[in-house]
TIMI-309665 format. One record per residue: chain; z, x, y of N, C-alpha, C, O, CB in turn; residue in three letters. Coordinates in nm, 4 decimals. Glycine has a CB too. Example, Ala and Ser with C-alpha at 12.3 -4.5 7.8 and 13.67 -1.06 7.14 Angstrom:
2
<pt A,<0.7800,1.3190,-0.5690>,<0.7800,1.2300,-0.4500>,<0.7800,1.3200,-0.3300>,<0.8465,1.4236,-0.3319>,<0.9046,1.1308,-0.4473>,ALA>,
<pt A,<0.7080,1.2850,-0.2250>,<0.7140,1.3670,-0.1060>,<0.7870,1.2900,0.0030>,<0.8039,1.3409,0.1138>,<0.5725,1.4084,-0.0598>,SER>,
//
This chain:
107
<pt A,<-2.2143,0.0148,-0.4337>,<-2.0849,-0.0216,-0.4902>,<-2.0073,0.1054,-0.5246>,<-2.0654,0.2017,-0.5747>,<-2.1024,-0.1113,-0.6159>,UNK>,
<pt A,<-1.8773,0.1063,-0.4983>,<-1.7986,0.2258,-0.5270>,<-1.7987,0.2610,-0.6748>,<-1.8035,0.1733,-0.7610>,<-1.6568,0.2068,-0.4796>,UNK>,
<pt A,<-1.7933,0.3920,-0.7030>,<-1.7870,0.4383,-0.8409>,<-1.6435,0.4302,-0.8884>,<-1.5515,0.4713,-0.8177>,<-1.8417,0.5826,-0.8546>,UNK>,
<pt A,<-1.6242,0.3769,-1.0089>,<-1.4897,0.3629,-1.0628>,<-1.4843,0.4134,-1.2045>,<-1.5808,0.4017,-1.2801>,<-1.4435,0.2181,-1.0568>,UNK>,
<pt A,<-1.3711,0.4695,-1.2397>,<-1.3509,0.5031,-1.3805>,<-1.3118,0.3746,-1.4517>,<-1.2605,0.2825,-1.3882>,<-1.2412,0.6154,-1.3993>,UNK>,
<pt A,<-1.3351,0.3663,-1.5832>,<-1.3042,0.2435,-1.6547>,<-1.1572,0.2029,-1.6447>,<-1.1265,0.0838,-1.6503>,<-1.3421,0.2587,-1.7985>,UNK>,
<pt A,<-1.0659,0.2987,-1.6301>,<-0.9232,0.2670,-1.6256>,<-0.8762,0.2262,-1.4860>,<-0.7610,0.1858,-1.4699>,<-0.8429,0.3859,-1.6731>,UNK>,
<pt A,<-0.9623,0.2357,-1.3853>,<-0.9220,0.2067,-1.2488>,<-0.9414,0.0589,-1.2186>,<-1.0497,0.0040,-1.2383>,<-1.0011,0.2926,-1.1496>,UNK>,
<pt A,<-0.8361,-0.0042,-1.1709>,<-0.8415,-0.1440,-1.1315>,<-0.8707,-0.1486,-0.9823>,<-0.7874,-0.1069,-0.9019>,<-0.7081,-0.2189,-1.1661>,UNK>,
<pt A,<-0.9864,-0.1979,-0.9448>,<-1.0251,-0.1953,-0.8038>,<-1.0060,-0.3295,-0.7343>,<-1.0662,-0.3530,-0.6295>,<-1.1689,-0.1526,-0.7913>,UNK>,
<pt A,<-0.9235,-0.4184,-0.7901>,<-0.9015,-0.5486,-0.7255>,<-0.8490,-0.5362,-0.5828>,<-0.8947,-0.6108,-0.4962>,<-0.8045,-0.6308,-0.8073>,UNK>,
<pt A,<-0.7541,-0.4446,-0.5536>,<-0.7105,-0.4327,-0.4133>,<-0.8247,-0.3953,-0.3189>,<-0.8324,-0.4468,-0.2073>,<-0.6001,-0.3288,-0.4020>,UNK>,
<pt A,<-0.9126,-0.3066,-0.3629>,<-1.0259,-0.2680,-0.2796>,<-1.1206,-0.3853,-0.2595>,<-1.1681,-0.4086,-0.1483>,<-1.1004,-0.1500,-0.3420>,UNK>,
<pt A,<-1.1483,-0.4590,-0.3661>,<-1.2372,-0.5746,-0.3544>,<-1.1771,-0.6811,-0.2633>,<-1.2488,-0.7470,-0.1881>,<-1.2662,-0.6340,-0.4928>,UNK>,
<pt A,<-1.0464,-0.6975,-0.2703>,<-0.9787,-0.7939,-0.1831>,<-0.9872,-0.7507,-0.0372>,<-1.0103,-0.8335,0.0509>,<-0.8317,-0.8102,-0.2248>,UNK>,
<pt A,<-0.9688,-0.6223,-0.0115>,<-0.9803,-0.5702,0.1237>,<-1.1216,-0.5910,0.1764>,<-1.1397,-0.6364,0.2894>,<-0.9427,-0.4216,0.1277>,UNK>,
<pt A,<-1.2212,-0.5582,0.0959>,<-1.3599,-0.5737,0.1378>,<-1.3937,-0.7198,0.1650>,<-1.4717,-0.7494,0.2555>,<-1.4537,-0.5173,0.0319>,UNK>,
<pt A,<-1.3358,-0.8114,0.0877>,<-1.3608,-0.9541,0.1089>,<-1.3020,-1.0022,0.2409>,<-1.3511,-1.0994,0.2983>,<-1.3029,-1.0357,-0.0064>,UNK>,
<pt A,<-1.1977,-0.9356,0.2898>,<-1.1321,-0.9776,0.4138>,<-1.1951,-0.9150,0.5383>,<-1.1685,-0.9596,0.6499>,<-0.9851,-0.9423,0.4084>,UNK>,
<pt A,<-1.2770,-0.8135,0.5204>,<-1.3366,-0.7440,0.6344>,<-1.4619,-0.8156,0.6831>,<-1.5257,-0.8884,0.6070>,<-1.3699,-0.5995,0.5972>,UNK>,
<pt A,<-1.4972,-0.7952,0.8101>,<-1.6233,-0.8503,0.8607>,<-1.7430,-0.7882,0.7877>,<-1.7372,-0.6736,0.7431>,<-1.6354,-0.8263,1.0130>,UNK>,
<pt A,<-1.8497,-0.8647,0.7766>,<-1.9683,-0.8212,0.7023>,<-2.0233,-0.6851,0.7466>,<-2.0596,-0.6050,0.6605>,<-2.0760,-0.9245,0.7162>,UNK>,
<pt A,<-2.0311,-0.6553,0.8772>,<-2.0837,-0.5231,0.9153>,<-1.9987,-0.4069,0.8634>,<-2.0523,-0.3016,0.8288>,<-2.0936,-0.5138,1.0662>,UNK>,
<pt A,<-1.8670,-0.4256,0.8577>,<-1.7801,-0.3188,0.8064>,<-1.7990,-0.3012,0.6559>,<-1.7964,-0.1889,0.6056>,<-1.6321,-0.3496,0.8379>,UNK>,
<pt A,<-1.8180,-0.4118,0.5842>,<-1.8406,-0.4044,0.4400>,<-1.9730,-0.3337,0.4124>,<-1.9816,-0.2491,0.3234>,<-1.8400,-0.5461,0.3767>,UNK>,
<pt A,<-2.0761,-0.3690,0.4893>,<-2.2054,-0.3024,0.4715>,<-2.1942,-0.1529,0.4988>,<-2.2522,-0.0721,0.4264>,<-2.3111,-0.3648,0.5635>,UNK>,
<pt A,<-2.1198,-0.1156,0.6031>,<-2.1027,0.0267,0.6361>,<-2.0282,0.0986,0.5239>,<-2.0665,0.2092,0.4856>,<-2.0264,0.0430,0.7702>,UNK>,
<pt A,<-1.9230,0.0377,0.4712>,<-1.8469,0.1003,0.3627>,<-1.9347,0.1177,0.2388>,<-1.9357,0.2244,0.1774>,<-1.7221,0.0160,0.3282>,UNK>,
<pt A,<-2.0071,0.0141,0.2032>,<-2.0933,0.0231,0.0843>,<-2.2052,0.1241,0.1046>,<-2.2448,0.1925,0.0103>,<-2.1527,-0.1142,0.0507>,UNK>,
<pt A,<-2.2562,0.1339,0.2262>,<-2.3599,0.2331,0.2543>,<-2.3013,0.3740,0.2391>,<-2.3635,0.4615,0.1789>,<-2.4186,0.2128,0.3974>,UNK>,
<pt A,<-2.1818,0.3949,0.2938>,<-2.1182,0.5265,0.2849>,<-2.0830,0.5647,0.1418>,<-2.0766,0.6832,0.1092>,<-1.9935,0.5296,0.3700>,UNK>,
<pt A,<-2.0602,0.4664,0.0565>,<-2.0168,0.4944,-0.0812>,<-2.1333,0.5195,-0.1770>,<-2.1116,0.5367,-0.2969>,<-1.9336,0.3789,-0.1330>,UNK>,
<pt A,<-2.2543,0.5218,-0.1268>,<-2.3666,0.5554,-0.2143>,<-2.3525,0.7012,-0.2580>,<-2.3191,0.7877,-0.1770>,<-2.5038,0.5314,-0.1423>,UNK>,
<pt A,<-2.3779,0.7280,-0.3847>,<-2.3518,0.8617,-0.4401>,<-2.4181,0.9777,-0.3656>,<-2.3580,1.0844,-0.3533>,<-2.3967,0.8648,-0.5809>,UNK>,
<pt A,<-2.5381,0.9595,-0.3167>,<-2.6062,1.0726,-0.2531>,<-2.5557,1.1021,-0.1117>,<-2.6006,1.1987,-0.0501>,<-2.7545,1.0459,-0.2485>,UNK>,
<pt A,<-2.4633,1.0211,-0.0589>,<-2.4096,1.0454,0.0749>,<-2.2760,1.1187,0.0732>,<-2.2006,1.1127,0.1703>,<-2.3939,0.9148,0.1478>,UNK>,
<pt A,<-2.2467,1.1872,-0.0356>,<-2.1220,1.2626,-0.0449>,<-2.1141,1.3685,0.0651>,<-2.0048,1.3989,0.1127>,<-2.1096,1.3286,-0.1830>,UNK>,
<pt A,<-2.2256,1.4240,0.1055>,<-2.2296,1.5252,0.2106>,<-2.1813,1.4691,0.3446>,<-2.1323,1.5443,0.4288>,<-2.3713,1.5802,0.2251>,UNK>,
<pt A,<-2.1947,1.3379,0.3649>,<-2.1492,1.2735,0.4877>,<-2.0079,1.2167,0.4711>,<-1.9257,1.2243,0.5623>,<-2.2466,1.1621,0.5285>,UNK>,
<pt A,<-1.9817,1.1606,0.3551>,<-1.8556,1.0906,0.3293>,<-1.7345,1.1851,0.3336>,<-1.6333,1.1519,0.3953>,<-1.8619,1.0211,0.1935>,UNK>,
<pt A,<-1.7434,1.3001,0.2702>,<-1.6275,1.3908,0.2634>,<-1.5907,1.4457,0.4014>,<-1.4733,1.4389,0.4377>,<-1.6566,1.5072,0.1674>,UNK>,
<pt A,<-1.6837,1.4995,0.4800>,<-1.6438,1.5456,0.6143>,<-1.5919,1.4323,0.7032>,<-1.4975,1.4514,0.7798>,<-1.7616,1.6131,0.6827>,UNK>,
<pt A,<-1.6539,1.3144,0.6927>,<-1.6066,1.2003,0.7709>,<-1.4648,1.1617,0.7298>,<-1.3805,1.1335,0.8150>,<-1.7013,1.0804,0.7538>,UNK>,
<pt A,<-1.4389,1.1606,0.5995>,<-1.3051,1.1278,0.5501>,<-1.2025,1.2295,0.6000>,<-1.0929,1.1918,0.6414>,<-1.3045,1.1227,0.3961>,UNK>,
<pt A,<-1.2372,1.3566,0.5962>,<-1.1452,1.4602,0.6441>,<-1.1201,1.4491,0.7941>,<-1.0079,1.4698,0.8401>,<-1.2003,1.5986,0.6112>,UNK>,
<pt A,<-1.2240,1.4165,0.8703>,<-1.2068,1.3989,1.0146>,<-1.1182,1.2775,1.0441>,<-1.0320,1.2835,1.1318>,<-1.3440,1.3830,1.0837>,UNK>,
<pt A,<-1.1391,1.1679,0.9716>,<-1.0546,1.0504,0.9905>,<-0.9095,1.0810,0.9540>,<-0.8170,1.0405,1.0244>,<-1.1067,0.9333,0.9066>,UNK>,
<pt A,<-0.8908,1.1522,0.8445>,<-0.7566,1.1896,0.8003>,<-0.6869,1.2750,0.9063>,<-0.5725,1.2478,0.9428>,<-0.7631,1.2654,0.6663>,UNK>,
<pt A,<-0.7551,1.3773,0.9551>,<-0.6965,1.4648,1.0569>,<-0.6738,1.3899,1.1883>,<-0.5725,1.4108,1.2550>,<-0.7869,1.5865,1.0808>,UNK>,
<pt A,<-0.7673,1.3033,1.2251>,<-0.7495,1.2219,1.3460>,<-0.6303,1.1288,1.3333>,<-0.5600,1.1041,1.4312>,<-0.8754,1.1407,1.3747>,UNK>,
<pt A,<-0.6070,1.0766,1.2127>,<-0.4914,0.9903,1.1905>,<-0.3601,1.0659,1.1987>,<-0.2575,1.0086,1.2354>,<-0.5025,0.9229,1.0564>,UNK>,
<pt A,<-0.3623,1.1930,1.1653>,<-0.2398,1.2738,1.1723>,<-0.1953,1.2959,1.3163>,<-0.0770,1.3191,1.3412>,<-0.2612,1.4089,1.1036>,UNK>,
<pt A,<-0.2873,1.2892,1.4108>,<-0.2522,1.3008,1.5528>,<-0.2757,1.1662,1.6218>,<-0.3233,1.1605,1.7352>,<-0.3356,1.4137,1.6220>,UNK>,
<pt A,<-0.2419,1.0594,1.5521>,<-0.2670,0.9239,1.6003>,<-0.1885,0.8851,1.7235>,<-0.2176,0.7823,1.7847>,<-0.2373,0.8278,1.4935>,UNK>,
<pt A,<-0.0899,0.9640,1.7615>,<-0.0124,0.9326,1.8811>,<-0.0915,0.9644,2.0078>,<-0.0533,0.9218,2.1167>,<0.1199,1.0098,1.8806>,UNK>,
<pt A,<-0.2009,1.0388,1.9945>,<-0.2834,1.0718,2.1104>,<-0.3725,0.9529,2.1480>,<-0.4035,0.8693,2.0630>,<-0.3695,1.1971,2.0816>,UNK>,
<pt A,<-0.4135,0.9452,2.2740>,<-0.5045,0.8361,2.3141>,<-0.6365,0.8435,2.2359>,<-0.6785,0.9513,2.1938>,<-0.5329,0.8424,2.4670>,UNK>,
<pt A,<-0.6989,0.7314,2.2176>,<-0.8248,0.7126,2.1462>,<-0.8052,0.7203,1.9951>,<-0.8479,0.6307,1.9223>,<-0.9268,0.8167,2.1908>,UNK>,
<pt A,<-0.7411,0.8263,1.9478>,<-0.7166,0.8388,1.8045>,<-0.6059,0.7421,1.7664>,<-0.5279,0.6993,1.8514>,<-0.6789,0.9852,1.7657>,UNK>,
<pt A,<-0.5992,0.7079,1.6387>,<-0.4949,0.6146,1.5981>,<-0.4548,0.6364,1.4541>,<-0.5268,0.6987,1.3760>,<-0.5408,0.4718,1.6179>,UNK>,
<pt A,<-0.3387,0.5839,1.4205>,<-0.2883,0.5967,1.2844>,<-0.3728,0.5177,1.1844>,<-0.3638,0.5414,1.0640>,<-0.1439,0.5502,1.2781>,UNK>,
<pt A,<-0.4553,0.4236,1.2332>,<-0.5453,0.3486,1.1455>,<-0.6466,0.4411,1.0782>,<-0.7021,0.4063,0.9740>,<-0.6182,0.2395,1.2249>,UNK>,
<pt A,<-0.6707,0.5557,1.1353>,<-0.7695,0.6486,1.0814>,<-0.7222,0.7133,0.9511>,<-0.8038,0.7472,0.8653>,<-0.8009,0.7562,1.1841>,UNK>,
<pt A,<-0.5924,0.7301,0.9364>,<-0.5361,0.7974,0.8196>,<-0.5676,0.7241,0.6888>,<-0.6241,0.7855,0.5982>,<-0.3858,0.8108,0.8357>,UNK>,
<pt A,<-0.5334,0.5950,0.6752>,<-0.5649,0.5278,0.5484>,<-0.7148,0.5142,0.5237>,<-0.7595,0.5176,0.4091>,<-0.5013,0.3907,0.5459>,UNK>,
<pt A,<-0.7919,0.4988,0.6300>,<-0.9368,0.4891,0.6129>,<-0.9933,0.6210,0.5609>,<-1.0812,0.6211,0.4747>,<-1.0048,0.4504,0.7459>,UNK>,
<pt A,<-0.9440,0.7321,0.6122>,<-0.9867,0.8631,0.5639>,<-0.9495,0.8847,0.4182>,<-1.0291,0.9370,0.3403>,<-0.9260,0.9725,0.6489>,UNK>,
<pt A,<-0.8282,0.8444,0.3813>,<-0.7842,0.8589,0.2424>,<-0.8689,0.7708,0.1511>,<-0.9075,0.8137,0.0424>,<-0.6344,0.8229,0.2281>,UNK>,
<pt A,<-0.8980,0.6486,0.1941>,<-0.9801,0.5579,0.1134>,<-1.1192,0.6161,0.0893>,<-1.1708,0.6093,-0.0223>,<-0.9915,0.4210,0.1820>,UNK>,
<pt A,<-1.1794,0.6727,0.1922>,<-1.3112,0.7348,0.1751>,<-1.3033,0.8603,0.0894>,<-1.3906,0.8837,0.0058>,<-1.3717,0.7689,0.3110>,UNK>,
<pt A,<-1.2007,0.9405,0.1090>,<-1.1858,1.0631,0.0310>,<-1.1616,1.0319,-0.1161>,<-1.2050,1.1069,-0.2035>,<-1.0712,1.1479,0.0863>,UNK>,
<pt A,<-1.0927,0.9220,-0.1438>,<-1.0637,0.8826,-0.2826>,<-1.1909,0.8485,-0.3603>,<-1.1890,0.8469,-0.4833>,<-0.9688,0.7626,-0.2846>,UNK>,
<pt A,<-1.2994,0.8217,-0.2916>,<-1.4265,0.7965,-0.3597>,<-1.4769,0.9220,-0.4315>,<-1.5467,0.9127,-0.5325>,<-1.5318,0.7476,-0.2592>,UNK>,
<pt A,<-1.4413,1.0378,-0.3793>,<-1.4943,1.1628,-0.4338>,<-1.3896,1.2535,-0.4968>,<-1.4245,1.3517,-0.5622>,<-1.5638,1.2375,-0.3264>,UNK>,
<pt A,<-1.2636,1.2225,-0.4785>,<-1.1557,1.3016,-0.5363>,<-1.0848,1.2120,-0.6381>,<-1.0015,1.1293,-0.6011>,<-1.0556,1.3547,-0.4252>,UNK>,
<pt A,<-1.1183,1.2288,-0.7668>,<-1.0702,1.1345,-0.8691>,<-0.9193,1.1162,-0.8756>,<-0.8732,1.0043,-0.8982>,<-1.1172,1.1789,-1.0016>,UNK>,
<pt A,<-0.8395,1.2229,-0.8565>,<-0.6950,1.2065,-0.8691>,<-0.6345,1.1278,-0.7523>,<-0.5192,1.0856,-0.7610>,<-0.6287,1.3427,-0.8788>,UNK>,
<pt A,<-0.7088,1.1071,-0.6439>,<-0.6601,1.0249,-0.5329>,<-0.6894,0.8766,-0.5526>,<-0.6262,0.7916,-0.4898>,<-0.7219,1.0718,-0.4030>,UNK>,
<pt A,<-0.7847,0.8458,-0.6393>,<-0.8325,0.7081,-0.6537>,<-0.7220,0.6114,-0.6962>,<-0.6984,0.5116,-0.6281>,<-0.9454,0.7032,-0.7545>,UNK>,
<pt A,<-0.6546,0.6391,-0.8065>,<-0.5523,0.5463,-0.8581>,<-0.4350,0.5301,-0.7609>,<-0.3964,0.4165,-0.7333>,<-0.5002,0.5957,-0.9938>,UNK>,
<pt A,<-0.3757,0.6393,-0.7072>,<-0.2645,0.6192,-0.6127>,<-0.3071,0.5442,-0.4860>,<-0.2297,0.4659,-0.4309>,<-0.2048,0.7538,-0.5740>,UNK>,
<pt A,<-0.4292,0.5681,-0.4404>,<-0.4772,0.4998,-0.3203>,<-0.4888,0.3503,-0.3457>,<-0.4450,0.2697,-0.2636>,<-0.6131,0.5571,-0.2755>,UNK>,
<pt A,<-0.5476,0.3128,-0.4589>,<-0.5610,0.1700,-0.4906>,<-0.4247,0.1060,-0.5173>,<-0.4020,-0.0094,-0.4809>,<-0.6527,0.1506,-0.6125>,UNK>,
<pt A,<-0.3351,0.1800,-0.5800>,<-0.1998,0.1266,-0.6048>,<-0.1282,0.1014,-0.4720>,<-0.0649,-0.0026,-0.4542>,<-0.1166,0.2249,-0.6932>,UNK>,
<pt A,<-0.1381,0.1955,-0.3797>,<-0.0755,0.1804,-0.2487>,<-0.1382,0.0640,-0.1717>,<-0.0674,-0.0129,-0.1066>,<-0.0881,0.3107,-0.1680>,UNK>,
<pt A,<-0.2685,0.0514,-0.1792>,<-0.3376,-0.0592,-0.1138>,<-0.2896,-0.1929,-0.1693>,<-0.2693,-0.2875,-0.0932>,<-0.4894,-0.0456,-0.1313>,UNK>,
<pt A,<-0.2716,-0.2017,-0.2999>,<-0.2209,-0.3239,-0.3620>,<-0.0799,-0.3563,-0.3163>,<-0.0480,-0.4729,-0.2931>,<-0.2241,-0.3111,-0.5129>,UNK>,
<pt A,<0.0053,-0.2550,-0.3028>,<0.1430,-0.2774,-0.2569>,<0.1461,-0.3234,-0.1118>,<0.2236,-0.4121,-0.0762>,<0.2261,-0.1497,-0.2728>,UNK>,
<pt A,<0.0626,-0.2638,-0.0287>,<0.0564,-0.3053,0.1117>,<0.0074,-0.4490,0.1211>,<0.0591,-0.5269,0.2012>,<-0.0360,-0.2114,0.1930>,UNK>,
<pt A,<-0.0912,-0.4847,0.0408>,<-0.1400,-0.6218,0.0424>,<-0.0325,-0.7193,-0.0050>,<-0.0207,-0.8288,0.0499>,<-0.2647,-0.6344,-0.0447>,UNK>,
<pt A,<0.0458,-0.6815,-0.1058>,<0.1560,-0.7652,-0.1526>,<0.2620,-0.7830,-0.0447>,<0.3132,-0.8930,-0.0243>,<0.2188,-0.7049,-0.2779>,UNK>,
<pt A,<0.2945,-0.6735,0.0245>,<0.3901,-0.6811,0.1341>,<0.3376,-0.7734,0.2438>,<0.4121,-0.8547,0.2986>,<0.4188,-0.5408,0.1908>,UNK>,
<pt A,<0.2093,-0.7600,0.2753>,<0.1488,-0.8426,0.3802>,<0.1507,-0.9905,0.3407>,<0.1771,-1.0765,0.4248>,<0.0038,-0.7967,0.4081>,UNK>,
<pt A,<0.1232,-1.0204,0.2142>,<0.1288,-1.1594,0.1669>,<0.2692,-1.2168,0.1835>,<0.2846,-1.3300,0.2293>,<0.0854,-1.1681,0.0192>,UNK>,
<pt A,<0.3717,-1.1399,0.1466>,<0.5104,-1.1851,0.1616>,<0.5454,-1.2066,0.3084>,<0.6111,-1.3049,0.3430>,<0.6072,-1.0835,0.0988>,UNK>,
<pt A,<0.5029,-1.1174,0.3927>,<0.5287,-1.1293,0.5359>,<0.4650,-1.2561,0.5922>,<0.5289,-1.3310,0.6660>,<0.4759,-1.0059,0.6103>,UNK>,
<pt A,<0.3388,-1.2795,0.5568>,<0.2701,-1.3995,0.6058>,<0.3351,-1.5266,0.5543>,<0.3437,-1.6253,0.6274>,<0.1236,-1.3970,0.5651>,UNK>,
<pt A,<0.3809,-1.5261,0.4298>,<0.4481,-1.6420,0.3721>,<0.5785,-1.6712,0.4472>,<0.6080,-1.7869,0.4773>,<0.4764,-1.6187,0.2222>,UNK>,
<pt A,<0.6560,-1.5673,0.4773>,<0.7803,-1.5854,0.5525>,<0.7520,-1.6374,0.6933>,<0.8228,-1.7251,0.7428>,<0.8584,-1.4532,0.5599>,UNK>,
<pt A,<0.6490,-1.5836,0.7572>,<0.6111,-1.6295,0.8906>,<0.5710,-1.7755,0.8899>,<0.6099,-1.8521,0.9780>,<0.4976,-1.5453,0.9452>,UNK>,
<pt A,<0.4924,-1.8138,0.7896>,<0.4468,-1.9524,0.7779>,<0.5659,-2.0479,0.7602>,<0.5707,-2.1554,0.8201>,<0.3487,-1.9666,0.6594>,UNK>,
<pt A,<0.6616,-2.0056,0.6762>,<0.7806,-2.0885,0.6538>,<0.8638,-2.1009,0.7807>,<0.9126,-2.2093,0.8125>,<0.8662,-2.0299,0.5409>,UNK>,
<pt A,<0.8805,-1.9901,0.8538>,<0.9616,-1.9962,0.9752>,<0.8912,-2.0753,1.0847>,<0.9573,-2.1394,1.1664>,<0.9935,-1.8553,1.0250>,UNK>,
<pt A,<0.7583,-2.0720,1.0876>,<0.6837,-2.1499,1.1874>,<0.6971,-2.2994,1.1618>,<0.6927,-2.3792,1.2554>,<0.5355,-2.1100,1.1869>,UNK>,
<pt A,<0.7135,-2.3380,1.0338>,<0.7303,-2.4794,0.9997>,<0.8745,-2.5253,1.0174>,<0.9054,-2.6440,1.0073>,<0.6856,-2.5045,0.8563>,UNK>,
<pt A,<0.9609,-2.4299,1.0437>,<1.1008,-2.4651,1.0674>,<1.1829,-2.4762,0.9418>,<1.2889,-2.5387,0.9433>,<1.1087,-2.5927,1.1410>,UNK>,
<pt A,<1.1369,-2.4171,0.8319>,<1.2098,-2.4293,0.7068>,<1.2422,-2.3018,0.6522>,<1.3042,-2.2940,0.5461>,<1.1369,-2.5049,0.6087>,UNK>,
//
């Protein structure tokens, strides 16, 4: 389970994990074990850098937020802004889906 400070609200992260397929959740939880910091930080940096050149084939912009999410596990000042941004994106996505559902029903 990810390490959290008492003031950090991790509901957006828990919501994201609930929506992901089980193998991805297991991989994330495995990577977030405290003794795997030696693997998590370089992987997060590689994902972040790969996301910055996401216009190239194979690499993609999806790598950027995943790298930041992993890096936020070990860099405390990134944790709160990352979770806040994740919550805002989820709110935007909920509004988008609601509008789509309404337009599909013709109302």
